[in-house]
N, CA, C and O atoms as a Maestro MAE file, in Angstrom:
{
 s_m_m2io_version
 :::
 2.0.0
}

f_m_ct {
 s_m_title
 :::
 protein
 m_atom[264] {
  # First column is atom index #
  i_m_mmod_type
  r_m_x_coord
  r_m_y_coord
  r_m_z_coord
  i_m_residue_number
  s_m_chain_name
  s_m_pdb_residue_name
  s_m_pdb_atom_name
  i_m_atomic_number
  :::
  1 25 12.787 -49.165 104.015 1 A "MET " " N  " 7
  2 3 14.032 -48.700 103.429 1 A "MET " " CA " 6
  3 2 15.115 -48.615 104.498 1 A "MET " " C  " 6
  4 15 14.869 -48.122 105.599 1 A "MET " " O  " 8
  5 25 16.284 -49.086 104.180 2 A "THR " " N  " 7
  6 3 17.414 -49.051 105.099 2 A "THR " " CA " 6
  7 2 18.026 -47.651 105.099 2 A "THR " " C  " 6
  8 15 18.228 -47.043 104.048 2 A "THR " " O  " 8
  9 25 18.314 -47.157 106.300 3 A "GLU " " N  " 7
  10 3 18.919 -45.832 106.415 3 A "GLU " " CA " 6
  11 2 20.322 -45.944 106.981 3 A "GLU " " C  " 6
  12 15 20.609 -46.811 107.807 3 A "GLU " " O  " 8
  13 25 21.179 -45.065 106.529 4 A "ILE " " N  " 7
  14 3 22.576 -45.054 106.976 4 A "ILE " " CA " 6
  15 2 22.709 -44.273 108.271 4 A "ILE " " C  " 6
  16 15 22.188 -43.165 108.406 4 A "ILE " " O  " 8
  17 25 23.410 -44.866 109.212 5 A "SER " " N  " 7
  18 3 23.733 -44.194 110.465 5 A "SER " " CA " 6
  19 2 25.133 -43.584 110.384 5 A "SER " " C  " 6
  20 15 25.386 -42.498 110.906 5 A "SER " " O  " 8
  21 25 26.061 -44.327 109.700 6 A "ARG " " N  " 7
  22 3 27.438 -43.829 109.592 6 A "ARG " " CA " 6
  23 2 28.061 -44.272 108.270 6 A "ARG " " C  " 6
  24 15 27.994 -45.438 107.881 6 A "ARG " " O  " 8
  25 25 28.665 -43.298 107.599 7 A "ILE " " N  " 7
  26 3 29.440 -43.565 106.387 7 A "ILE " " CA " 6
  27 2 30.550 -42.518 106.339 7 A "ILE " " C  " 6
  28 15 30.309 -41.342 106.613 7 A "ILE " " O  " 8
  29 25 31.744 -42.935 105.998 8 A "ASN " " N  " 7
  30 3 32.894 -42.026 105.988 8 A "ASN " " CA " 6
  31 2 33.190 -41.610 104.553 8 A "ASN " " C  " 6
  32 15 33.759 -42.383 103.782 8 A "ASN " " O  " 8
  33 25 32.807 -40.403 104.199 9 A "VAL " " N  " 7
  34 3 32.963 -39.914 102.829 9 A "VAL " " CA " 6
  35 2 34.432 -39.858 102.398 9 A "VAL " " C  " 6
  36 15 34.726 -39.922 101.204 9 A "VAL " " O  " 8
  37 25 35.354 -39.739 103.356 10 A "GLU " " N  " 7
  38 3 36.779 -39.690 103.036 10 A "GLU " " CA " 6
  39 2 37.295 -41.018 102.485 10 A "GLU " " C  " 6
  40 15 38.395 -41.067 101.935 10 A "GLU " " O  " 8
  41 25 36.525 -42.084 102.622 11 A "GLU " " N  " 7
  42 3 36.935 -43.401 102.127 11 A "GLU " " CA " 6
  43 2 36.440 -43.649 100.704 11 A "GLU " " C  " 6
  44 15 36.569 -44.752 100.173 11 A "GLU " " O  " 8
  45 25 35.869 -42.602 100.093 12 A "PHE " " N  " 7
  46 3 35.344 -42.683 98.737 12 A "PHE " " CA " 6
  47 2 35.859 -41.505 97.928 12 A "PHE " " C  " 6
  48 15 36.208 -40.462 98.481 12 A "PHE " " O  " 8
  49 25 35.904 -41.679 96.617 13 A "GLU " " N  " 7
  50 3 36.330 -40.609 95.719 13 A "GLU " " CA " 6
  51 2 35.255 -40.423 94.653 13 A "GLU " " C  " 6
  52 15 34.791 -41.393 94.053 13 A "GLU " " O  " 8
  53 25 34.862 -39.169 94.421 14 A "LYS " " N  " 7
  54 3 33.862 -38.886 93.395 14 A "LYS " " CA " 6
  55 2 34.539 -38.784 92.032 14 A "LYS " " C  " 6
  56 15 35.540 -38.085 91.877 14 A "LYS " " O  " 8
  57 25 33.987 -39.481 91.054 15 A "LYS " " N  " 7
  58 3 34.519 -39.490 89.695 15 A "LYS " " CA " 6
  59 2 33.808 -38.444 88.838 15 A "LYS " " C  " 6
  60 15 32.747 -37.945 89.213 15 A "LYS " " O  " 8
  61 25 34.395 -38.116 87.690 16 A "SER " " N  " 7
  62 3 33.846 -37.081 86.813 16 A "SER " " CA " 6
  63 2 32.466 -37.435 86.251 16 A "SER " " C  " 6
  64 15 31.708 -36.541 85.873 16 A "SER " " O  " 8
  65 25 32.134 -38.727 86.193 17 A "ASP " " N  " 7
  66 3 30.812 -39.134 85.694 17 A "ASP " " CA " 6
  67 2 29.739 -39.112 86.779 17 A "ASP " " C  " 6
  68 15 28.593 -39.485 86.529 17 A "ASP " " O  " 8
  69 25 30.112 -38.672 87.996 18 A "GLY " " N  " 7
  70 3 29.157 -38.577 89.103 18 A "GLY " " CA " 6
  71 2 29.121 -39.804 89.992 18 A "GLY " " C  " 6
  72 15 28.455 -39.798 91.027 18 A "GLY " " O  " 8
  73 25 29.825 -40.853 89.607 19 A "SER " " N  " 7
  74 3 29.859 -42.060 90.431 19 A "SER " " CA " 6
  75 2 30.868 -41.884 91.564 19 A "SER " " C  " 6
  76 15 31.695 -40.973 91.540 19 A "SER " " O  " 8
  77 25 30.787 -42.762 92.547 20 A "TRP " " N  " 7
  78 3 31.714 -42.767 93.669 20 A "TRP " " CA " 6
  79 2 32.423 -44.109 93.694 20 A "TRP " " C  " 6
  80 15 31.797 -45.144 93.464 20 A "TRP " " O  " 8
  81 25 33.721 -44.106 93.969 21 A "VAL " " N  " 7
  82 3 34.492 -45.346 94.080 21 A "VAL " " CA " 6
  83 2 35.124 -45.407 95.472 21 A "VAL " " C  " 6
  84 15 35.641 -44.412 95.981 21 A "VAL " " O  " 8
  85 25 35.071 -46.577 96.063 22 A "CYS " " N  " 7
  86 3 35.673 -46.785 97.379 22 A "CYS " " CA " 6
  87 2 37.186 -46.861 97.198 22 A "CYS " " C  " 6
  88 15 37.676 -47.588 96.334 22 A "CYS " " O  " 8
  89 25 37.926 -46.110 98.014 23 A "ILE " " N  " 7
  90 3 39.383 -46.088 97.869 23 A "ILE " " CA " 6
  91 2 40.098 -46.831 98.999 23 A "ILE " " C  " 6
  92 15 41.305 -47.055 98.914 23 A "ILE " " O  " 8
  93 25 39.377 -47.216 100.054 24 A "LYS " " N  " 7
  94 3 39.930 -48.081 101.093 24 A "LYS " " CA " 6
  95 2 38.778 -48.766 101.814 24 A "LYS " " C  " 6
  96 15 37.636 -48.313 101.728 24 A "LYS " " O  " 8
  97 25 39.067 -49.857 102.528 25 A "ASN " " N  " 7
  98 3 37.991 -50.568 103.206 25 A "ASN " " CA " 6
  99 2 37.119 -49.597 103.988 25 A "ASN " " C  " 6
  100 15 37.620 -48.730 104.705 25 A "ASN " " O  " 8
  101 25 35.819 -49.752 103.841 26 A "SER " " N  " 7
  102 3 34.880 -48.844 104.481 26 A "SER " " CA " 6
  103 2 33.710 -49.638 105.055 26 A "SER " " C  " 6
  104 15 33.171 -50.529 104.397 26 A "SER " " O  " 8
  105 25 33.326 -49.312 106.273 27 A "ASP " " N  " 7
  106 3 32.159 -49.937 106.893 27 A "ASP " " CA " 6
  107 2 31.038 -48.918 106.959 27 A "ASP " " C  " 6
  108 15 31.183 -47.853 107.559 27 A "ASP " " O  " 8
  109 25 29.919 -49.257 106.338 28 A "ILE " " N  " 7
  110 3 28.717 -48.434 106.416 28 A "ILE " " CA " 6
  111 2 27.846 -49.056 107.501 28 A "ILE " " C  " 6
  112 15 27.585 -50.259 107.477 28 A "ILE " " O  " 8
  113 25 27.403 -48.250 108.441 29 A "VAL " " N  " 7
  114 3 26.567 -48.738 109.528 29 A "VAL " " CA " 6
  115 2 25.162 -48.197 109.316 29 A "VAL " " C  " 6
  116 15 24.969 -47.002 109.093 29 A "VAL " " O  " 8
  117 25 24.173 -49.105 109.389 30 A "THR " " N  " 7
  118 3 22.785 -48.702 109.213 30 A "THR " " CA " 6
  119 2 22.180 -48.328 110.565 30 A "THR " " C  " 6
  120 15 22.757 -48.600 111.618 30 A "THR " " O  " 8
  121 25 21.018 -47.707 110.514 31 A "LYS " " N  " 7
  122 3 20.335 -47.316 111.758 31 A "LYS " " CA " 6
  123 2 19.967 -48.527 112.602 31 A "LYS " " C  " 6
  124 15 19.794 -48.408 113.815 31 A "LYS " " O  " 8
  125 25 19.845 -49.708 111.963 32 A "SER " " N  " 7
  126 3 19.555 -50.936 112.712 32 A "SER " " CA " 6
  127 2 20.849 -51.641 113.150 32 A "SER " " C  " 6
  128 15 20.826 -52.797 113.573 32 A "SER " " O  " 8
  129 25 21.980 -50.921 113.040 33 A "GLN " " N  " 7
  130 3 23.305 -51.375 113.471 33 A "GLN " " CA " 6
  131 2 23.889 -52.505 112.626 33 A "GLN " " C  " 6
  132 15 24.800 -53.202 113.073 33 A "GLN " " O  " 8
  133 25 23.379 -52.692 111.421 34 A "GLU " " N  " 7
  134 3 23.985 -53.639 110.499 34 A "GLU " " CA " 6
  135 2 25.220 -52.980 109.890 34 A "GLU " " C  " 6
  136 15 25.231 -51.770 109.665 34 A "GLU " " O  " 8
  137 25 26.251 -53.766 109.624 35 A "VAL " " N  " 7
  138 3 27.480 -53.251 109.029 35 A "VAL " " CA " 6
  139 2 27.601 -53.820 107.620 35 A "VAL " " C  " 6
  140 15 27.514 -55.030 107.413 35 A "VAL " " O  " 8
  141 25 27.803 -52.927 106.660 36 A "ILE " " N  " 7
  142 3 28.015 -53.320 105.276 36 A "ILE " " CA " 6
  143 2 29.464 -52.971 104.941 36 A "ILE " " C  " 6
  144 15 29.848 -51.801 104.947 36 A "ILE " " O  " 8
  145 25 30.260 -53.995 104.651 37 A "ARG " " N  " 7
  146 3 31.680 -53.782 104.335 37 A "ARG " " CA " 6
  147 2 31.819 -53.495 102.846 37 A "ARG " " C  " 6
  148 15 31.376 -54.278 102.005 37 A "ARG " " O  " 8
  149 25 32.439 -52.364 102.534 38 A "ILE " " N  " 7
  150 3 32.695 -51.953 101.158 38 A "ILE " " CA " 6
  151 2 34.203 -52.064 100.930 38 A "ILE " " C  " 6
  152 15 35.002 -51.569 101.726 38 A "ILE " " O  " 8
  153 25 34.577 -52.718 99.838 39 A "THR " " N  " 7
  154 3 36.000 -52.916 99.566 39 A "THR " " CA " 6
  155 2 36.482 -51.952 98.479 39 A "THR " " C  " 6
  156 15 35.692 -51.492 97.654 39 A "THR " " O  " 8
  157 25 37.770 -51.654 98.486 40 A "PRO " " N  " 7
  158 3 38.317 -50.741 97.476 40 A "PRO " " CA " 6
  159 2 37.989 -51.208 96.057 40 A "PRO " " C  " 6
  160 15 38.042 -52.394 95.730 40 A "PRO " " O  " 8
  161 25 37.648 -50.215 95.236 41 A "GLY " " N  " 7
  162 3 37.318 -50.497 93.843 41 A "GLY " " CA " 6
  163 2 35.835 -50.611 93.570 41 A "GLY " " C  " 6
  164 15 35.411 -50.498 92.420 41 A "GLY " " O  " 8
  165 25 35.029 -50.834 94.610 42 A "MET " " N  " 7
  166 3 33.578 -50.897 94.395 42 A "MET " " CA " 6
  167 2 33.099 -49.510 93.984 42 A "MET " " C  " 6
  168 15 33.453 -48.510 94.607 42 A "MET " " O  " 8
  169 25 32.291 -49.461 92.930 43 A "THR " " N  " 7
  170 3 31.808 -48.203 92.378 43 A "THR " " CA " 6
  171 2 30.304 -48.115 92.541 43 A "THR " " C  " 6
  172 15 29.593 -49.108 92.385 43 A "THR " " O  " 8
  173 25 29.819 -46.913 92.857 44 A "PHE " " N  " 7
  174 3 28.394 -46.689 93.086 44 A "PHE " " CA " 6
  175 2 27.889 -45.548 92.225 44 A "PHE " " C  " 6
  176 15 28.484 -44.471 92.192 44 A "PHE " " O  " 8
  177 25 26.790 -45.791 91.530 45 A "LYS " " N  " 7
  178 3 26.147 -44.776 90.702 45 A "LYS " " CA " 6
  179 2 24.794 -44.434 91.310 45 A "LYS " " C  " 6
  180 15 24.117 -45.297 91.868 45 A "LYS " " O  " 8
  181 25 24.407 -43.167 91.197 46 A "LYS " " N  " 7
  182 3 23.137 -42.703 91.732 46 A "LYS " " CA " 6
  183 2 21.995 -43.515 91.122 46 A "LYS " " C  " 6
  184 15 21.959 -43.745 89.914 46 A "LYS " " O  " 8
  185 25 21.070 -43.941 91.970 47 A "GLY " " N  " 7
  186 3 19.920 -44.716 91.524 47 A "GLY " " CA " 6
  187 2 20.102 -46.217 91.653 47 A "GLY " " C  " 6
  188 15 19.133 -46.971 91.562 47 A "GLY " " O  " 8
  189 25 21.340 -46.657 91.864 48 A "VAL " " N  " 7
  190 3 21.623 -48.087 92.032 48 A "VAL " " CA " 6
  191 2 21.766 -48.366 93.523 48 A "VAL " " C  " 6
  192 15 22.537 -47.701 94.214 48 A "VAL " " O  " 8
  193 25 21.020 -49.352 94.015 49 A "LYS " " N  " 7
  194 3 20.996 -49.619 95.456 49 A "LYS " " CA " 6
  195 2 21.767 -50.882 95.813 49 A "LYS " " C  " 6
  196 15 21.784 -51.857 95.061 49 A "LYS " " O  " 8
  197 25 22.395 -50.839 96.966 50 A "LEU " " N  " 7
  198 3 23.065 -51.978 97.564 50 A "LEU " " CA " 6
  199 2 22.396 -52.211 98.907 50 A "LEU " " C  " 6
  200 15 22.432 -51.342 99.778 50 A "LEU " " O  " 8
  201 25 21.790 -53.371 99.080 51 A "PHE " " N  " 7
  202 3 21.037 -53.680 100.296 51 A "PHE " " CA " 6
  203 2 20.004 -52.596 100.609 51 A "PHE " " C  " 6
  204 15 19.790 -52.243 101.769 51 A "PHE " " O  " 8
  205 25 19.374 -52.077 99.563 52 A "GLY " " N  " 7
  206 3 18.326 -51.072 99.730 52 A "GLY " " CA " 6
  207 2 18.822 -49.654 99.945 52 A "GLY " " C  " 6
  208 15 18.029 -48.757 100.231 52 A "GLY " " O  " 8
  209 25 20.133 -49.438 99.812 53 A "ILE " " N  " 7
  210 3 20.710 -48.111 100.055 53 A "ILE " " CA " 6
  211 2 21.320 -47.576 98.763 53 A "ILE " " C  " 6
  212 15 22.091 -48.265 98.094 53 A "ILE " " O  " 8
  213 25 20.964 -46.343 98.424 54 A "ASP " " N  " 7
  214 3 21.604 -45.657 97.298 54 A "ASP " " CA " 6
  215 2 22.849 -44.973 97.861 54 A "ASP " " C  " 6
  216 15 22.786 -43.838 98.334 54 A "ASP " " O  " 8
  217 25 23.965 -45.667 97.803 55 A "ILE " " N  " 7
  218 3 25.214 -45.180 98.404 55 A "ILE " " CA " 6
  219 2 25.673 -43.874 97.760 55 A "ILE " " C  " 6
  220 15 26.098 -42.954 98.460 55 A "ILE " " O  " 8
  221 25 25.590 -43.786 96.436 56 A "ALA " " N  " 7
  222 3 26.021 -42.564 95.742 56 A "ALA " " CA " 6
  223 2 25.194 -41.364 96.184 56 A "ALA " " C  " 6
  224 15 25.738 -40.282 96.405 56 A "ALA " " O  " 8
  225 25 23.902 -41.545 96.313 57 A "GLU " " N  " 7
  226 3 23.037 -40.443 96.760 57 A "GLU " " CA " 6
  227 2 23.407 -40.020 98.180 57 A "GLU " " C  " 6
  228 15 23.474 -38.828 98.478 57 A "GLU " " O  " 8
  229 25 23.647 -40.999 99.055 58 A "ALA " " N  " 7
  230 3 24.027 -40.685 100.438 58 A "ALA " " CA " 6
  231 2 25.347 -39.917 100.479 58 A "ALA " " C  " 6
  232 15 25.478 -38.945 101.223 58 A "ALA " " O  " 8
  233 25 26.323 -40.350 99.681 59 A "LEU " " N  " 7
  234 3 27.616 -39.668 99.651 59 A "LEU " " CA " 6
  235 2 27.481 -38.248 99.085 59 A "LEU " " C  " 6
  236 15 28.139 -37.322 99.558 59 A "LEU " " O  " 8
  237 25 26.624 -38.084 98.068 60 A "ASP " " N  " 7
  238 3 26.387 -36.736 97.523 60 A "ASP " " CA " 6
  239 2 25.816 -35.809 98.593 60 A "ASP " " C  " 6
  240 15 26.238 -34.659 98.718 60 A "ASP " " O  " 8
  241 25 24.856 -36.316 99.362 61 A "LYS " " N  " 7
  242 3 24.235 -35.485 100.412 61 A "LYS " " CA " 6
  243 2 25.234 -35.110 101.496 61 A "LYS " " C  " 6
  244 15 25.293 -33.958 101.926 61 A "LYS " " O  " 8
  245 25 26.014 -36.082 101.930 62 A "ILE " " N  " 7
  246 3 26.979 -35.836 103.002 62 A "ILE " " CA " 6
  247 2 28.062 -34.859 102.552 62 A "ILE " " C  " 6
  248 15 28.479 -33.988 103.315 62 A "ILE " " O  " 8
  249 25 28.514 -35.012 101.300 63 A "SER " " N  " 7
  250 3 29.616 -34.184 100.809 63 A "SER " " CA " 6
  251 2 29.140 -32.830 100.290 63 A "SER " " C  " 6
  252 15 29.959 -31.954 100.010 63 A "SER " " O  " 8
  253 25 27.831 -32.650 100.160 64 A "GLY " " N  " 7
  254 3 27.301 -31.405 99.627 64 A "GLY " " CA " 6
  255 2 27.318 -31.344 98.116 64 A "GLY " " C  " 6
  256 15 27.183 -30.263 97.543 64 A "GLY " " O  " 8
  257 25 27.482 -32.483 97.455 65 A "ASN " " N  " 7
  258 3 27.511 -32.557 95.991 65 A "ASN " " CA " 6
  259 2 26.179 -33.054 95.418 65 A "ASN " " C  " 6
  260 15 26.179 -33.929 94.552 65 A "ASN " " O  " 8
  261 25 25.060 -32.523 95.875 66 A "ASN " " N  " 7
  262 3 23.756 -33.024 95.404 66 A "ASN " " CA " 6
  263 2 23.568 -32.669 93.967 66 A "ASN " " C  " 6
  264 15 22.537 -32.998 93.379 66 A "ASN " " O  " 8
  :::
 }
 m_bond[263] {
  # First column is bond index #
  i_m_from
  i_m_to
  i_m_order
  :::
  1 1 2 1
  2 2 3 1
  3 3 4 2
  4 3 5 1
  5 5 6 1
  6 6 7 1
  7 7 8 2
  8 7 9 1
  9 9 10 1
  10 10 11 1
  11 11 12 2
  12 11 13 1
  13 13 14 1
  14 14 15 1
  15 15 16 2
  16 15 17 1
  17 17 18 1
  18 18 19 1
  19 19 20 2
  20 19 21 1
  21 21 22 1
  22 22 23 1
  23 23 24 2
  24 23 25 1
  25 25 26 1
  26 26 27 1
  27 27 28 2
  28 27 29 1
  29 29 30 1
  30 30 31 1
  31 31 32 2
  32 31 33 1
  33 33 34 1
  34 34 35 1
  35 35 36 2
  36 35 37 1
  37 37 38 1
  38 38 39 1
  39 39 40 2
  40 39 41 1
  41 41 42 1
  42 42 43 1
  43 43 44 2
  44 43 45 1
  45 45 46 1
  46 46 47 1
  47 47 48 2
  48 47 49 1
  49 49 50 1
  50 50 51 1
  51 51 52 2
  52 51 53 1
  53 53 54 1
  54 54 55 1
  55 55 56 2
  56 55 57 1
  57 57 58 1
  58 58 59 1
  59 59 60 2
  60 59 61 1
  61 61 62 1
  62 62 63 1
  63 63 64 2
  64 63 65 1
  65 65 66 1
  66 66 67 1
  67 67 68 2
  68 67 69 1
  69 69 70 1
  70 70 71 1
  71 71 72 2
  72 71 73 1
  73 73 74 1
  74 74 75 1
  75 75 76 2
  76 75 77 1
  77 77 78 1
  78 78 79 1
  79 79 80 2
  80 79 81 1
  81 81 82 1
  82 82 83 1
  83 83 84 2
  84 83 85 1
  85 85 86 1
  86 86 87 1
  87 87 88 2
  88 87 89 1
  89 89 90 1
  90 90 91 1
  91 91 92 2
  92 91 93 1
  93 93 94 1
  94 94 95 1
  95 95 96 2
  96 95 97 1
  97 97 98 1
  98 98 99 1
  99 99 100 2
  100 99 101 1
  101 101 102 1
  102 102 103 1
  103 103 104 2
  104 103 105 1
  105 105 106 1
  106 106 107 1
  107 107 108 2
  108 107 109 1
  109 109 110 1
  110 110 111 1
  111 111 112 2
  112 111 113 1
  113 113 114 1
  114 114 115 1
  115 115 116 2
  116 115 117 1
  117 117 118 1
  118 118 119 1
  119 119 120 2
  120 119 121 1
  121 121 122 1
  122 122 123 1
  123 123 124 2
  124 123 125 1
  125 125 126 1
  126 126 127 1
  127 127 128 2
  128 127 129 1
  129 129 130 1
  130 130 131 1
  131 131 132 2
  132 131 133 1
  133 133 134 1
  134 134 135 1
  135 135 136 2
  136 135 137 1
  137 137 138 1
  138 138 139 1
  139 139 140 2
  140 139 141 1
  141 141 142 1
  142 142 143 1
  143 143 144 2
  144 143 145 1
  145 145 146 1
  146 146 147 1
  147 147 148 2
  148 147 149 1
  149 149 150 1
  150 150 151 1
  151 151 152 2
  152 151 153 1
  153 153 154 1
  154 154 155 1
  155 155 156 2
  156 155 157 1
  157 157 158 1
  158 158 159 1
  159 159 160 2
  160 159 161 1
  161 161 162 1
  162 162 163 1
  163 163 164 2
  164 163 165 1
  165 165 166 1
  166 166 167 1
  167 167 168 2
  168 167 169 1
  169 169 170 1
  170 170 171 1
  171 171 172 2
  172 171 173 1
  173 173 174 1
  174 174 175 1
  175 175 176 2
  176 175 177 1
  177 177 178 1
  178 178 179 1
  179 179 180 2
  180 179 181 1
  181 181 182 1
  182 182 183 1
  183 183 184 2
  184 183 185 1
  185 185 186 1
  186 186 187 1
  187 187 188 2
  188 187 189 1
  189 189 190 1
  190 190 191 1
  191 191 192 2
  192 191 193 1
  193 193 194 1
  194 194 195 1
  195 195 196 2
  196 195 197 1
  197 197 198 1
  198 198 199 1
  199 199 200 2
  200 199 201 1
  201 201 202 1
  202 202 203 1
  203 203 204 2
  204 203 205 1
  205 205 206 1
  206 206 207 1
  207 207 208 2
  208 207 209 1
  209 209 210 1
  210 210 211 1
  211 211 212 2
  212 211 213 1
  213 213 214 1
  214 214 215 1
  215 215 216 2
  216 215 217 1
  217 217 218 1
  218 218 219 1
  219 219 220 2
  220 219 221 1
  221 221 222 1
  222 222 223 1
  223 223 224 2
  224 223 225 1
  225 225 226 1
  226 226 227 1
  227 227 228 2
  228 227 229 1
  229 229 230 1
  230 230 231 1
  231 231 232 2
  232 231 233 1
  233 233 234 1
  234 234 235 1
  235 235 236 2
  236 235 237 1
  237 237 238 1
  238 238 239 1
  239 239 240 2
  240 239 241 1
  241 241 242 1
  242 242 243 1
  243 243 244 2
  244 243 245 1
  245 245 246 1
  246 246 247 1
  247 247 248 2
  248 247 249 1
  249 249 250 1
  250 250 251 1
  251 251 252 2
  252 251 253 1
  253 253 254 1
  254 254 255 1
  255 255 256 2
  256 255 257 1
  257 257 258 1
  258 258 259 1
  259 259 260 2
  260 259 261 1
  261 261 262 1
  262 262 263 1
  263 263 264 2
  :::
 }
}
């Protein structure tokens, strides 16, 4: 499983349905130093993975919105 080393929660906005939407270009860095570029408008829902990462779950944990 791929783990996140760096993600900037300020580059995402949480929606009322629990999903997260990217509001400006964002680079997610994995522990293996891979960079995943997220573009504005991309939406993430809990349980849906991108390159093996549940982005919504990670953002919930970082922001304290579990």
